N, C-alpha and C positions, 0 to 999 in steps of 0.2 A: 414595527415594534422590535426591540432588541431581545436578547436572550433573557429569560426570567432568571434573575439573580438567585432565586430560591429554588431553582430546578433541583429535583430530587432524583437520585440514581434509582431507577425502578427495577431493582433486581433482588438477589438474595439478601436476606437480613444478615449481612456478614459481620461477625464479631471479630474484628481484626486482632484485638488483643488476645482473644482466645486462640485464634489461628497461630499467632506468634508463639503463644505458650505451648501449643501442640507441636511446634517444630517448623511452621512455615517461615521460610526466609525469602524475602523478595529478591527477584532477579534485578540487578541494577540496569538502568536504561543503557541500551547500546546505540540507539538511534535518537537523535534530536531533530525534529522536523521544524524548520524555521520558516514562518510565513513572511517572506520578505516583501511580498506585494499581495494585497487582498483582492485586487481586481484582475479580470482576465480579458484578453483581446479576442477570445472565441466565446461562442454561446452553444456549447455542446448540449444536446437535448437530454442527456442522461446524467448530467453533472450533479453529484450529490451535494456540492457546496452551494450552488445557485438555484437548483430546480427542485430540491427536496425539502425536508421539514424545517431545517434550521435557516435563520436569516441573520445570524450574528455578524456576518461580514459587513452589513450595512452600517454598523455602529463603530467599526474599528478604523484606525487610520489607514488610508489606502496603501501607504508604504511605510516600512519599518524605519525608525530613526536610529542614528548611530548610538545614542545613549542606551537604547533598548538592546541592540545586538551586542554591545560591549558587555552589558550585564548578563545577557544570555551566555556569552563566551565564558565569563567568570563562573557562572553556575555549572556549565558543562565541565570545566576544568576541575572545579570543586568536587563534583559528583564522581568524576573519573578517579581523582586522587583518593577520595573516601573509600572507594571500592577496589582500589588497586587495579583498575582497568588498563589493559595494555593497548586497547584500541577503542575508539568511540567514533561514531559517524554523524556528521552533520549533513542533513538533506535540505537543500534550498528549494522552497516550494511556494505555492500560492493557492488560488489565483494563478497568475503566470509570473514566475520569478524574474524573467528577463525584462519585464516592464520596469523593474527597478533601475535599469540603465547601466551602461558600462562603468561609469565613474563610481556609482554607489556599490556595485558588486565588487569592483576592484578594492575599494576601501574595506568592505565587509570581509571578504576572503582574507585580505592581508591582516586585518585585526584578529581574526580567528587563528590564523597561522602563527601570529606573534604570541598568542596566549598559550599555544601548545608547543612548548620548546623542551619539555621534559621527557619522561619515560613513556607517556601515553601518546600513541600515534593518532592523529586526527585524519580520518578519511572524510572527504567532502564529495557530495554528489548533488547535481542539480537535475530536477525532473521538470521538463519543459514541453510545450507543444511545438517548439522549434520554429515558429513563424518568424521570430526576430533573431534567430541564431545566425551569426555572421562571422567573418574571419577575425574581427577585433575581439569578440567575445571568446571565440575558440582559442585565440592566442593567449588570452588571460587564463582560460581553463587549463590549457596545456602547461603554461608557465607555473601555475599554482597547483597542478596535480588534481584538478577537479574533474570528476567523471560525469558524463552527460547521458541521461536517460531521456528518451523521446517517446511521446504518445502518438500512436498511429493505428488506425483501425482497418488496415488492409488496402484493398484496391482504391483507386482514386474515387470511383463512384460510391463505394460503400463508405469510405472515410468521409466524403463530403456530404453524405446524407445525414450524418450525425454530428460531425465535428466541423462546424462552420462558423463564420462571422455572424454578428447580430443582424446584418443586412442580407443574410442568406448566401453570401459567397462562400465557396468551399475553401478549405485550408490546405488541401493536398499538394498543390503546386509549390507553395512556399515550403512545406515540410520536405518535399522531395528535393528541392534545391539544397536545403540545410543538411539533409541526410547524405547527399552526395559529397558535400564538404566534409562532414563528420567521418565518412567512410574513406576519405582519401588518405594517402600515406602520411600526409602532414599532421593529421588529427586523429588517426585511427586509435591511437593509444588512449584517448579520453572517452571513447565510445563505450558506454556502459550497457546499452541494449535498448530494446523496444518494449513498450507497454501497449497491449491491445485489449480492448474490452470485447468480450464474447457477444456476438449478435447472431442468434440462430437463424435469422432471416437471410444471412449471407451464405455464400459458398465457403465452407471451412477450408478446403484445399486451395481455393483461389486466394483467400485471405492469407493463409500461411505462406503461399508462394510469393505474395506481394511483400510480406515482411522479410522473407529470406533474401529477396533481391538486394537488400541493403547490407547483407552479411553481418547481422547483429550477433555479438558474442553471447547474448542472452535474450530470451523473450519471456515476458510475463503475460500470461493469458488470464485476465481477470473476469470473473463472473460479475455481471452488473449488480450494483447495490439495490437490494429490495428487501422487504420483510413481510410479515403476515398482515400488517395493516396497509402496506403499500406493495402489493404483490408484483412479481415480474410479469412481463408480457408473455402470454402464452397463445399459441395458435390452437383454437378450439378444435380444429379439424386435423391437427397434426399429432405428433408424439407427445406423451405425457412427460417426457424428459428431453426437451429440445436442446438444452444447454449441454447435457451429457452426450447426446448424439453428435453435436458439433465437435465437442472436445475429443470424443473417441475417434472421429474421422481424422483429426489432426494427430492424435496420439499414434494411431497405426502407421501413418505416413512417417512420422518422426521416429518411431521405435524400429520400423523396418528398414530405415535408410541404411545403405551399406557402410556409411561413415557418418559420424555425428555432424549434423548440419548446423545446429545451434543448441544451447542449453534452454530448456523450458522448465522453469522452476516448479510449476504445479505438478507436472508429470514426474520430475525427479523426486519431489517430496513424497508423492504417493508411492512410488517404487521403494524409496527408503523406508517409509512407514510400514509397507507390506512386509518388508524384510526385517522389521524390528528396530529400525533406526528412528531418527527424529526429523522434524520438518524445519524449514527456514521461513515459512510464510504464515500469514494469518488464515489462509483459506482452508487448511487441513491440519490435522494433528493437534497434540496437546502441549506443544512446547510453549513456555511462557512468553507472552508478548512483552517486549522490552523497549517500547518506543513512547515518546512523549512529544507534544507539540508546543511550540512557543508562537503565539499569534503576534500580529504586527504591533499590538499595544503592550506586549510583554506578558500577557496572560499565559499561564501554564495550563494546557488542556490535554484531554485524552485524545487518542488518535482520531482524526477527523472523519473517518468513514462512518463513525457513529452519528454524524450530523444527518445521515439519512433516516435516523430513527424518529427523533422528536426534538423540538426546540430546547436547547440547553443541555443536550445529552453529553456534550464534551466538557461542560463547565466543572471546574474544581474549586474555584475561589482563590486560587494561588496565582502569584505573579513572580517573575524573575527579580523584581525589585524588592520583594518582601520575603520570599521563600526559597529554600533550596529545593532541588529536584527530589531529594530524599522525602520531602513532605508529600509528594504525589504518590510515592510507593504505598502509602497507607490508604489511598482513595479506593473505595470499593470497586470502582470501575477498572482500576489497575489490578487489585487483588483478585477479582473474579477472573481475570484473564491470565493469572499466573498460578492458579491452584489446580489447574488441569481438570481431572475427572470430577472433582468436587463441585465444579460450577456447571456441570451438565444437567439437563433435565432428566427426570426418571426414565422417560422413554429412550433417551440417548444412552443412558447407562445400561439399559437392558439390551441394547443393540450390539451384536458381536463385532460390528465394524467401528465402534466408537473410538478405539485407539488410533485408527487410521483417519477417520472422518474428523474426529475431535469436535463434533457438533457443528462443523462448518464455520464460516466466518461469523464472528460474534454479532456484527451488525445485522446479519441475515436472520437472526433468531428472534428479533424484537416483535412483540405484539402489544398494542396499546392495552393498558390495564393489566398486563401480565409480565411486562418487562422482557428480559432476555432468557428466561428460564424455559426455553422451548427448543425443539429441533429446528434446524435451518429450514427456511422456506424453500430451499433447494435440496431438501433431504433426499427426494427420489433421484434427482440428477446425480448427487454425490454418490449415492449407493450404486447406481448403474455404472458410473465411471470407475469406482473403486473395484467393483466385481470384475469389470473388463480388464483393468490393469493387472489385478491379482491373477486372473486366469492366464494372461499372456506371460507374466513372470513365472508362474508355476510351471507352465508348459516348457519354458526354456530351461528351468532348473532341472526338470525331469530329463530333458534331452541331454543336458550336461552330465548328469549322474548315470545315464545309461551306459 
């Protein structure tokens, strides 16, 4: 069964017109995620697209057609021009985007580059499992200035336990081959970094060491998608904050290194927020989320991490063929993620850490029947991590001031 076309956004009763009258101004989209291929060549057991609530991928074209991406390119350029954007980013995603093939990706990237010849710079990134990454694709990405982010979950054994083919074969050997290519002098310039999903059952320092072995310029450590109705895995005999314990072990190793080994966005964002700055990710902070998704059929949707919540959570009713991206700025699912503290639950607003935590990732707040107006299901983990980072930073500040 496909996405319910009448799916209702289960959240605050947002009066967008009243918010606008009171001074709310939407942040224009900075990232457009293009679902160039709906299918995947891996069967990761935690995937929010294929193993959680939403099944809309079944009803969409497996691969995006040229007419669809051309219209998406027009909408991106239109949106950037309307808001005077100096930069906008296109993220090629899936499924697995490399399943689209070299010829289709060559045409797609070329069409987008041709559409952005004015004042707005188009940044392009592809997020891939890297199983199909080869020199022909890397030559294309280098030539067209496309940066490559790769998903990898640490050591070979840990990665292959979760990130495997449908027949049970692991993916690490293929990813290792691709990362060695990507890290070589010929292609190093297009290496964007690694994305790793936190698994408390693994050794955090062994995981971090396995990621560092490839010399990534950036590492994104992602807390796995879960919510109050589909809670995260917990060890009943272990700590009540296993994800924080894991992250703290990596943080201390990263923070205490004599020289910076890599950037870790989650840690950098928490430090910035503790010091009164802003965040760059959805996991923490109250910065407005400025991303939108174009599915393979041209549907304009909310960021697809929300697919972990319930069927139809990302649905807007808009398409690139009929609607500008500006129309999505008034969707309550976008507004709620751009109004900061006003979208937090009463419990979160009363918490002294809410400006740092930001309520956590929006998808992690969902509870069936109550929508997203809840603390994160990872509230205890986030609190422990933030207190630890804050303490380390405060100690160093006192030392510098002494």
